[in-house]
C-alpha positions in Angstrom: 112.0 -31.1 -58.0 114.8 -33.8 -58.8 115.4 -34.3 -62.5 115.0 -38.2 -63.7 118.5 -39.1 -64.3 120.2 -40.2 -67.6 120.5 -43.5 -68.3 123.5 -42.3 -71.5 125.7 -39.8 -70.6 125.4 -37.3 -73.9 128.3 -36.9 -75.6 130.1 -33.0 -76.4 128.8 -33.4 -79.8 125.1 -33.1 -78.8 125.8 -30.6 -75.9 128.1 -28.3 -78.2 124.7 -27.0 -80.5 123.1 -26.6 -76.9 125.4 -24.5 -75.4 125.9 -21.7 -79.0 122.1 -22.0 -78.2 122.5 -20.5 -75.2 125.2 -18.0 -75.9 122.8 -17.1 -78.2 120.1 -16.4 -75.8 122.5 -14.4 -73.4 124.1 -12.1 -75.4 127.6 -14.4 -73.9 129.4 -16.9 -73.1 127.7 -18.6 -70.1 129.5 -19.5 -67.1 130.4 -22.8 -65.6 127.5 -22.9 -63.7 125.6 -21.7 -66.0 126.5 -24.6 -68.2 126.5 -27.1 -65.6 122.3 -26.0 -64.7 121.2 -25.6 -68.2 122.7 -28.4 -70.0 122.5 -31.2 -66.9 125.9 -32.2 -67.3 129.3 -31.8 -64.7 132.1 -29.9 -64.3 134.8 -31.6 -66.1 132.5 -31.8 -68.9 131.2 -27.8 -68.8 134.9 -27.5 -68.8 135.4 -29.0 -72.0 132.1 -27.0 -73.5 133.7 -23.3 -72.8 136.7 -24.6 -74.2 135.7 -25.7 -77.8 133.3 -22.9 -77.3 136.0 -19.9 -77.5 136.4 -19.7 -73.7 139.3 -21.1 -71.3 138.1 -23.4 -67.4 139.8 -21.0 -66.2 138.1 -18.2 -66.2 135.1 -19.8 -65.4 134.2 -17.4 -61.3 132.1 -14.8 -62.9 130.6 -12.4 -60.3 127.0 -10.7 -62.7 124.0 -10.0 -60.5 122.3 -12.6 -63.7 125.0 -15.4 -62.7 124.0 -14.9 -59.2 120.6 -14.8 -59.3 120.1 -18.2 -61.3 122.6 -20.2 -60.4 122.9 -19.5 -56.3 122.7 -22.3 -55.3 125.2 -24.0 -57.1 128.5 -21.6 -57.0 131.6 -23.6 -55.8 132.5 -22.4 -52.2 136.0 -20.8 -51.8 137.7 -23.5 -50.9 137.3 -24.5 -54.8 135.0 -27.8 -53.6 132.6 -28.9 -56.6 128.7 -27.9 -56.4 127.4 -30.8 -54.0 124.1 -31.0 -56.5 123.7 -33.9 -57.6 123.2 -33.9 -61.7 121.1 -36.0 -63.4 123.2 -37.0 -65.8 125.1 -40.0 -65.6 128.6 -39.4 -66.0 131.3 -40.8 -64.5 133.0 -38.2 -64.0 131.3 -35.7 -61.4 133.1 -36.5 -58.5 131.9 -38.0 -55.9 131.8 -36.8 -52.2 134.2 -38.6 -50.0 132.4 -39.3 -46.9 134.2 -37.9 -44.2 135.4 -39.8 -41.1 132.9 -38.9 -38.0 134.4 -41.4 -35.6 138.1 -40.2 -35.7 137.4 -37.2 -33.1 136.6 -39.7 -30.9 138.8 -42.6 -31.2 141.2 -40.1 -30.9 139.6 -39.1 -27.8 139.3 -42.6 -26.6 143.0 -43.9 -27.7 144.5 -41.9 -24.6 142.3 -42.4 -22.7 143.0 -46.3 -22.5 146.5 -45.5 -23.1 146.2 -43.9 -19.9 144.0 -46.3 -18.4 146.4 -49.1 -18.9 149.0 -47.8 -18.2 147.7 -47.1 -14.6 146.5 -50.8 -15.3 149.8 -51.6 -15.2 151.8 -50.9 -12.2 148.5 -51.8 -10.2 148.7 -55.4 -12.0 152.6 -55.6 -11.6 151.9 -55.1 -7.6 149.4 -57.8 -7.3 151.8 -60.1 -8.9 154.4 -59.1 -7.0 152.4 -59.6 -3.9 150.6 -63.1 -4.7 154.4 -64.2 -5.8 156.4 -63.5 -2.8 153.7 -63.3 -0.1 154.6 -62.0 3.3 154.9 -64.4 5.7 151.9 -64.1 8.7 152.7 -62.9 11.6 153.3 -65.6 14.6 152.4 -64.2 18.1 154.5 -65.5 20.7 153.2 -67.6 23.2 152.4 -67.7 26.5 154.9 -68.8 28.9 153.7 -71.6 30.9 156.7 -71.8 33.5 154.0 -69.3 35.9 151.4 -72.1 35.7 154.1 -74.6 37.4 154.9 -72.0 39.7 151.2 -70.9 40.9 150.8 -74.9 41.0 153.1 -75.6 43.5 152.3 -73.9 46.5 149.0 -75.0 45.9 149.7 -78.3 45.9 151.2 -78.8 49.0 147.4 -77.1 50.7 146.0 -79.6 48.5 147.9 -82.4 48.9 148.7 -81.5 52.8 144.3 -81.6 53.2 143.4 -84.3 51.3 145.7 -86.7 52.8 144.8 -84.9 56.7 140.7 -85.2 55.2 141.5 -89.0 54.3 142.6 -89.8 57.9 139.5 -88.1 59.2 137.3 -90.4 57.3 139.1 -93.9 57.3 141.8 -93.5 54.7 145.4 -94.5 56.0 148.0 -96.9 55.7 147.6 -100.4 53.4 149.3 -103.4 52.9 148.5 -104.0 48.7 151.0 -107.4 48.5 150.4 -109.3 51.0 153.0 -112.2 50.8 153.7 -111.0 48.2 155.4 -107.7 50.1 154.6 -107.7 53.4 156.4 -105.1 53.7 155.5 -102.6 51.4 152.6 -99.7 52.3 150.7 -97.5 51.3 148.3 -94.7 52.8 144.9 -94.6 51.0 144.8 -90.8 52.0 147.3 -89.8 49.0 144.2 -91.0 46.1 142.1 -88.6 46.4 144.0 -85.7 46.1 145.4 -87.4 42.6 141.9 -88.9 42.1 140.2 -85.3 42.2 142.5 -82.3 41.2 143.9 -84.6 37.9 141.0 -84.8 37.5 139.4 -81.4 37.4 142.5 -80.0 35.4 142.0 -82.7 32.4 138.2 -81.7 32.7 139.4 -78.3 32.5 141.6 -78.6 29.2 139.2 -81.2 27.3 136.6 -78.6 27.8 138.5 -75.0 27.9 140.2 -76.9 24.0 137.6 -76.5 21.9 139.0 -78.6 19.2 136.2 -82.0 20.5 132.8 -83.3 20.1 129.7 -81.3 21.6 128.5 -83.4 23.9 132.2 -84.2 25.1 132.8 -80.6 25.7 129.5 -80.0 27.8 130.2 -83.0 30.2 134.0 -82.4 30.8 132.5 -78.1 31.8 129.8 -79.6 34.2 132.2 -82.2 35.2 135.0 -80.0 36.0 133.2 -77.1 37.9 132.4 -80.3 39.9 135.0 -81.6 40.7 136.6 -77.8 41.9 134.0 -77.0 44.2 134.1 -81.0 45.2 137.8 -79.8 46.5 137.8 -76.5 47.9 134.2 -78.2 50.1 137.2 -80.5 51.1 139.2 -78.6 52.2 136.7 -76.3 54.2 136.1 -79.6 56.0 139.5 -80.7 56.9 140.4 -76.8 58.2 137.5 -76.7 60.2 137.0 -80.4 62.3 140.8 -80.1 62.4 140.5 -76.6 63.9 137.9 -77.7 66.5 139.7 -80.3 67.8 137.7 -82.9 65.9 139.4 -86.4 65.5 136.9 -88.0 63.5 134.8 -86.9 60.6 131.1 -87.5 60.3 129.0 -90.1 58.9 128.0 -88.1 56.0 131.4 -86.2 55.2 133.2 -89.4 55.5 130.3 -91.0 53.4 130.7 -88.3 50.6 134.7 -88.9 51.1 134.7 -92.7 50.4 132.6 -91.9 47.1 135.0 -89.9 45.3 137.3 -92.4 44.3 134.7 -94.7 42.4 132.9 -90.7 41.4 136.2 -90.0 39.9 137.0 -93.3 38.0 133.3 -93.0 36.3 134.0 -89.5 35.4 136.9 -90.2 34.1 135.5 -93.5 31.7 132.5 -91.0 30.2 134.2 -88.0 29.2 137.0 -91.1 27.3 134.6 -92.4 25.9 132.4 -89.2 25.0 136.2 -88.1 23.3 136.7 -90.9 20.9 132.3 -90.1 19.4 132.3 -89.1 15.5 134.2 -86.3 15.1 131.7 -84.3 13.1 129.6 -83.8 16.2 132.2 -81.2 16.9 130.9 -77.9 16.4 127.1 -79.2 16.6 
């Protein structure tokens, strides 16, 4: 049980009679620890009392069996530290234990980790800053040359042109005077309207369809009309060559009817596609 701590420290003059009585009881001078235990005083006052009793403080480390038995819990350790027992006397000279730094080891271990983390993060951040400051230019692919398309279109143009003009001659297309009374000598073969109208519209609608930058309705119409124009042009070429091979000088009436409607159909499809191209641009990705 811990003794109640006195509100006022006992003066040295009052401790001397008690220490002398203790000497009489023991038959010898007590040790410092014995005085601290019996009189409930601090180490400094115990040394002072021993000096007044005639015993120097340097010889206070006694190792008798009686002393060990009585003050085993308050014996100072080999390092010279004072006993950890708290005495009830409110002596201001009693040494107070200093708190040991509990986080020093962890702080020391954390500091190298932080420094290493900063050291590692430094080059990474510098590399990122360098990349942002000097971005690499994007790699631009070289465009595909277009001259092979012109080379392929040249023989196709000759064959298609001659086929449409020949079919026009078999279906009633021929020489006309578009400017009578103005330029009577000016003549025009209306058969050339077939290849110009049908094939030109097919190429234009194909371009609109594959561009992907037009409203959805215009793209859908361009796809259907382009495929239809190409198919119709192929059928016209087939009809002309079959009739020429058969030695026919005029086309059947139903072929003539279809060929006569081609210019009107091309005009309608071209006007419709142009109208759809100028609709709301927000419909492009719908």
